[in-house]
N, C-alpha and C positions, 0 to 999 in steps of 0.2 A: 537592460538584461532581464529576461523573463525570470520570475521567481515562482517556485513552488513552495508553499508554506504549509507544513503539517501542523496539526493540533489535535488535542483529544487524548494524548497520552497521560499516564499517571500510575498511581499505585492502587492495586485491586487485589482482593483475596481470590484464591483459587475457586473456580466455579463462577466467578463474576463476569461482568461484561464491560466493554469499553467500545466507543465508536471513534475511530480516527477520521479526520478530514484532511484533504489536500486541496488547497485553494490556489488559484492563479488569477491574475488580472488579464491574462491573454485571452482575447475574444475568439481566437482560433482553436480554443480548447478541444472542440469536438473533432478536430482533424488529427488528434493524437491518440495513439494507444497509450494506456496508462498502466502502471504496475506498482505493487507494494513489495518491498523487500525488507529484511530485517538482519541485524548484525549484532553479535555479542563480541566483547573485546577478545582479540586474538584469533578470531575466526573470520571466515569469508562471509561476504554478504549473501544471504540466502533468499531465494524467491519465495514469496508468500502467495500472491494472487495478481491477476492482470485482467484488463477489460478492454474491449475494442472501443473505437471512437464513438460509435453509436450506442454502445452498451449491450449489444445483442450477444456478444461472445465473451465468456468469462472462463477463467481457468484458475486452478488452485493447486498448491502443494498438497501432497497426500497428508501431511501432518496437520493441516488445518481444515481439510475438507469436511463439510458437515457442521463445522463450528463457526467459521468465518464466512461473511458475505460481502462481496465487493459490489459497489454500485457507483453511478455517477449521475450528476444533474448538470447537463450541458448548459442549461439556462443560467445556472449559478456558477459555472466554471469550477465545479467542485467534484472531487471524487471522495468516496467514503469506504471505510472498512469496518463493518460491524463484527466485533469479536465477542463471541459467547463461549461459555464453558471454558474460561481461560485456565491454563495450566502454568505451573512455575516455569516449565521449559519454553513458554512463549515469551519470557522476559528477554527483552532486546531493545535496541534502538530501531524504530521503524521508519523507513524512508519511502517516499513516493518518487516516482520517476515517469518520464514520458519519452515517446519516440514517434517520429513521423515515418519511419522506415516502413516499407510495404511488407517485406518479408523479414520476420524476426523469429528468433527462438525466445518464446515468452519468458523462459526461466533464466535467460542469459543476461546478467547485468550489463555486459558490454554492448548489448543491442539497444540500450536506452541512452538518450543523449543528455537529458537534463534531470537534475536531482534536487530534492529538497534538503533541508538541513537536518532533518530527523526529529523524532519525538520519542522520548523514553517511555516504555511500557514495562512495569514491574509487577509481577504476579507473586504474591506471597503464599506460602503453603500453610 
């Protein structure tokens, strides 16, 4: 079974930065659209950002636009999320996800087929 493994979470002060990674051993990585979502206890999983298979198309939630940058390195089977100017409201478990579907709603968790285990990001004020 294919695994998506997130890393890079941690505790950071407001205004700081973190870079999350999502790695897979699947060599068909470039065939998948990839996304980042986040979730806090008791709430739904929220869209953060997504990227096309080749990396030419990216999309962001309004709440992170201008602060977060999504990217991918298909040679390394890895996706990244560079998070700058972090705010306490960015605190959540961050998940990466992937899909091979042609037509998706980028922000819809149900359109993604495989998920990682999540990594905790905590931003202190």
